[in-house]
N, C-alpha and C positions, 0 to 999 in steps of 0.2 A: 680783237682785244687780246691782252696777254694773260687773262685770268685762267683759262683752261690749262695753258702751258705751265703757269705758275703752280697750279694745284698738282699737276702731274709731277713736276720737279720736286715739290715738297714731299709728296708721297714717296718718291724714290729715295730721297735723302733720309726720310724717317726709317725706311726699310733697311738702309745700309749703314745706320749708325753703329759706331764701334765703341768698345770699352777699353780704356787704357790702363785699368788696374791689372797688376800681375795675377797670373793664375794662382788661386789660393791653395795652399797646402798646410795642414797642421804641422807645426814644428816637430821634428823628430826628437824623441827622448829615449834613453835606454830604459827598457822595461824588463825586470827580472822574470825568470820563468816560474819561480816559486818563492814563497816567503821563507826566509832563513830561520826565523824564530818560531815557526809553527811547531806546536808541541803535542804531547799526548793528551792534553786536557780536552781537546776538541774531538768530537765524534764525526767520523766520515758520513757525509750525507749529500745526496744529489741536489738538494735545495740550497740555493745560494743567495736567496733574497731575505733581507730583514723585513719585519712588518712595515707595511707602507705607511710612513708618516709617524704613527704612534709606536715607535720602537720601545719606549719606556714601559709598555705593557708587558714586556718580557719579564719584568721583576715582580709583577703581580701585586702591586701596592696601590690600593684605591686612592689613598691620600696623595701619592705622587701623581696619579692620573688626573686628579682634580686640580692640582697646582699647575700641571702642564697645560691644562685647558685654559686656566686663567691667564697664563703667560701669553697664550695665543691671541687673546682678545684685549689684554690690558697693557702689555709691555710697551713702553714708549720707544725704546730702541728699535723694536720690530716695526712699530708704526712709522718711524722715521725712514727705515729702509723701504717700506712699502710705498711711502710718498715719493721717494727718489725713483722708484721703478715707474710709478705713474707719470712722473715728469718725463722720464725717458720715452714712455709711450706717446706723450704729447709732442716731444721733439720729432719722433718718427712720423706722426701724422702731419706735422708741419713740413717735413722734408718731402713726404709723398705728394703734397699739394703742388710742388714744383713740376711734376710730370704732366700736369694738365693745364689747359689754357686758363688765364686769369681774365675774368670778365668784370668790367667796372662800368658804372653809370654815374653821370654827373651833369651839372648844368649851372648856369648863372643868369641873372637878370641885372645888368649893370647900367648905370647912367654915367657917362664919361664926359670930361671936359678936356679939350686939347689946349696945350700952351700956345699962346699967340706967337711965341718965338720958336716953335718946333721946327727943326731943320726940314727944308724941302716941303713945308706945308703950303698947299695951294690956296688961293683966295676962295675957291669954291667949296672948300671943306668946312663943315659946320663946327662951331665951337663946342656945342653940346650935341651928344648923340647917344642913342641907346645901343646896347649889345646884349641880346638874349640868345642863349644857347642851351640846347638839351641834346645829349648823345650818349652813346655807349662805346666802350673801347675793349678790344681783345688783344692780349699779348700771349704768345706761346713760344717758349724757348724750345727749339727743336732738339737740343741735347745730342748733337752729332757725335760728341766724343765721350759720352757717358758720365759727364760731371754730375748731373742730377741723379742718374741711376745709382752712381756710387755714393752720393749723399744719402739716398734712401737705404742702400745696402748697409752703409755705416750706421745709420740710425737704427736699422733693424737689429744689427749685431749688438749695438750698445744697449738696446732695450732688452734683448735676450740676456746679455751679460748682467744688466741691472736686476733682472728677475733671478738669475742664479745667485747674485750677491745677496738678494733678499732671503733666498733659501739657506745660504751659508750663515747669515746672521741668525735666522730662525734656529738652525741646527746648533749653532754655538750657544745660544741662549738656553735651548732645551737641555743641552749637555751640562751647562753651568748650573742650571737649576737642579738637575738630577744629582750632580756631584755635591752640591751644597746640602741637598736633602739627605743623601746617604751619610755625609759627614755629620749632620745633625743627629741622625739615628745612631751613629757610632758614639756620639757623646752621650746620648740617652743610655746606651748600654754601659758606657764608662761610669755614668752617674749612678746607675743601679748597682753596679759592681762595688763602687765605693760606699754606697749606702749600706749594702749588705756587709761589707767589710767593717764599717764603723760599728755596726751592731755586734759583730764578732769581737772586735777590739774592746768594746765597752764591757762585754761579758768577761773578757780576759782581764780587763782592768778591775772589775768588781771582784773577780776571783783572787787577783793578786792583792787587792786592798784587804780582803778578808783574811788571806794568809798572813799579810803583814800585821793586821790587828791581833792575830793569834801568836805572833812572834815566830812564824815559820818562814816568811819571806822578808827580804830586806827592803829598805826604802828605795834602794837603787832599782829594784824590780818594778816598784810602783811608778817611779819616774819614767822608766822605759815604756811602760804600758800607757801612761798618759801621753808621752811624746808620740807614740805610734798612732793613737786615736786622733790627736790633734793634727798630725800630718795628713791623715786621710781626710779629715774635715776641710783642711786647707785646699787639698786637691779637688774636693767636691765643689767648693766655692769657685775655683778656677774653671772647672768644667762648665759650671752654670754660666759664668761670664762669657766663655767662648761660644756656648750654645746660643746665648742672646744675640751675639754678633751674626751668627749664621741665620738665625730667625729674621733679623732685620734685613740681611742681604736677600733672603727669599722673598720678603715682603716687597722690596723694590723690584725684583724680577717679575712678580705677578701684578705689579702696578698698584700696590696698596701702601698707605702710610704705615711705617713701622709701629706707630703708637696704637693702631687699630688692628694689629695682626698678631696671631699667635698660633703655634702648632703644639698640640698636646703631646707630651712624652709617651711614646709607645715602644714596646719591645717587639722587634720583628726579626724573625730568623730568615734571612734572605738566602736564596740559592743563586749562585753565579750562573747566568744563562749560557747556553751553548750558542756561540755567535758564528754564523757561517761566513767564511772569508772568500771562498772561490779562488780564482786565479788572479794574480796581481794586475793583469791588463784591465780587468773590470773596474778597478778602482778609479780609472780615468773616466768611466761612465757614471760612477756613483757619487763623486764628490762635486758639490755645487761650486766650490772655489776653483776647482780645475776647469769646470765648464765656463765660469766667468772669465778666467784668464784666457781660455781659448777663443772666446767670443771677442775679447779685446784685440787679439791678434788679427782676427778677421776684419774687425772694424778699421784698424790701422792699415791693413792691406788695401781696403777700399779707399782710404785716405790718400794713398799714393796715386790712384786713378784720378781723384779729384785734383790733386796738385798738377798732374801731367796735363789735364784738360786745359789748364790756364795758358798753355803754350799755343793753343789753336784758336781760331776765330770763333766767337760766340755768335751764332746765327739764330734769329728768332723771326717769327711771323707775327705781324701786327695788323689790326683792322680797326677802323674808326667809322662810325656812322652817326648821323643826327640831323638836327635842324638849327639854323641860325639866321637871325635877322637883326635889324637895327632898332629894335624896340617897338615895332609896329605890331598890330593885331595879326592873328593868323600865323603863329609861329610854325605850327605843324601842318604845313602845306608843301606841295611838291616843289615849288620854286625855291623854298628855303632849305631843302634837303642837301646833304653832302655826305660823301663817304670816301674812304681811302683804304687800300689793301695792298700789302706787299711785304717782302722780307727785309730784314736789316741785319747788318753784320758789324762786329767790332773786333779788332785784333790789336793787341798791345805790341807796338814796335820797339819800344825801349822802356825798360823799367829798372835799370841799374842793378840787375841781378835779383830782384824781388821774387820772381817766380822760381828761379833756381834755388833760392834760399828756402822757399816754402816746400819745394820738392825734397830738399835735403832734410828738412825737419820731418816730413812725412815718412821718409825712409828710416830715419833714426827712431821715430816713434814705433814703427813696425818692428825694428830690431830689438828695441827695449821691451815691447810687449811679448815678443817671442822668447826673450831671455827670462822674463817674468813667468811665462807659462812653463818653461822647463824647470825653473826654480820651484814653482808650485807643485809640479808633478813629483819632483824629488822629495819635497817635504811631505807629500802625501804618502809615498812609500815609507819614508822614515816614521811617520806617525803610526802606520799600521805595524811596522816592525817593533816600534816602542810599545804599543799596546799588547802585542803578542808576547814579547819578552817579559813584560810586567806580569801578565797573567800566568805565564809558565812559572817564573821564579817565585812569585808570591804564592802560588798554589803549593809549591814544594815547601816554602817557609811555613805556610799555614798547617800543613800536615805535621811537620816537625814540632811546631809550637803546640799543637793539640796534645802531643805526647808529653811535652814539657809541662803543660797545665795539669794533666792527669797526675804526673809524678809529684809536682809541687803541692797539689791539693792533698794528696795522700800523706805527704810529709808533714804538712801543716796540721792535719787532724791527728796524726800520730804524736807529734811533738806536744800538742796541747793535752792529749790524754796522759802522756808520760809526766808532764809538769804537774797535772792535777794529782797524780799518784806520788809526787815527790821524787820521781826518778830522773828528772831533767831540770836544768836551770831555765829561768824565764828568758834569758838572752837567746837560747836556742829556739824558743817559741817565737820570739820577735823575728829572728832571721827566717824561720820557716814561713811565717805569715807574710812577711814582706816579699819573700821570693814568690809565694803563691799569688799575691796581688799583682806583682810586676808581670808574671807569666800570663795571667788572665788579661791584663791591660794590653800587652803586646798582641795577644790573640785577637782581641777586639780591633785593635789598630790595623792588623793585617787584613781582617775581614773587610774593614772600611776601605782600605787601599785596593783590595781586589775588586770591590764594587766600583770604585772610581776608575780603575784600570779598564773594566769592562765597558763603562760608559765612554771612556776615551777611545776605545777600540771601535765601538759603534760609530762614534763621531768620525773617526779616521776613515771608516768604510762608507761614509755618506749617510748613515742613518736611514737606510731604506730608500733614499732618493736616487733617481737615475737621470741621465741626460735626456731621456725621452720626456721628462716633465717640463722641459723648456718649451714654451709655446712657439708656434711658427710665426706668430705676429702677423698673420694675414690681414689685409686691409679690411676694416669693419669688424674684426674679431672682438668679441667681448672679453671681459676680465678672465684670465686663465685660471685653471685650478691651482690651488695652493696659496692664493692670496685671499685672506679672510678679513682684512681690515678695510 
């Protein structure tokens, strides 16, 4: 019999299977030795890691902590990204099944009638006959050229990339929520400033009206005081309108209808956190979008191996066993048994360039993925430099603005005191008060921009995420850490 030799031959073939995918290497990209925009605002520290996951706790705001937790469980965009990752896991499991034999079972119990005019039908053949069959079949692609193994590898890399994309979406949404929240708190501070200013302006208006009634001040002074108060009230209404839009945006981020959501105004004095940056090369391990781009390069590299395997014969091992008779009793008896075992092969001899075209597409996809990876890396370094430069320059601006606020407030108080004593005209008071208000508004705006810049820098650094968080996607592995939906 040929079966022992066939088994030996198949075993040898399986042991000597090859892989036609190119040796994978991460695309080379220029990496700076240090950040150009690093400044004196950071404190040297050997610790280079941000808080794992919950980076927003650096700001010490319980309200923000609660909103970020709601985003994690309720945001529909994040849920969509998680579903795409789960689909990628399913595709991987589907690809992995091709490495193993496929076992099927089937059967039928037919009653058949032959045509009287069937070609070559003999007179002894019955017109009616039964056909009962029950059997099992096995088919195993031997994967000599690594097509199936590369399909599994590509599925694994794509699933890992989908996981990284999910983390990138999560980080982006977290940063967006933090920025919207800090912008809302900035408007709260602006609203309180305007509210306080309106009370000051109304007192000045009352003083001017009293002086006018006594014939000391002119109607022009009263008009200026009324204009100043009304302008501040108009600004306050505009602030409240802008705040409402931010509140609605935050509601959508945390998965709640805007009509049922509100955030109470609170005055919070935030401290800009010290954000560790480490060396630029680590940004490649910290950003999930970089990890996702790199995994796509690996997946398309495996795709080249899949395309190359089409040029070689596809060899598989098949087996079939069962029972068959012509409808009589006793189907499962030895005389009715049958079996078949042996290899099969198929080779495309002519396809008019189809396989060459597919190989060209695979190579082009790999080149495109490599270019996208390099672009993502360059953008990553740009994002970090942008964040550092904003924090540096805005810190300098905030220091200068604080001095301006102090001087303008002193001038405002002095001008009002001199006006009350009749030593100064009301126009000078208006100018001093307007200057003081504008100086304080700029200071609040700078503080909000600094908070947003710090959030953007944390996002640029990966938000405490590292490439080690990407699951290995081993067969049978459960849901990896970091997926909560």
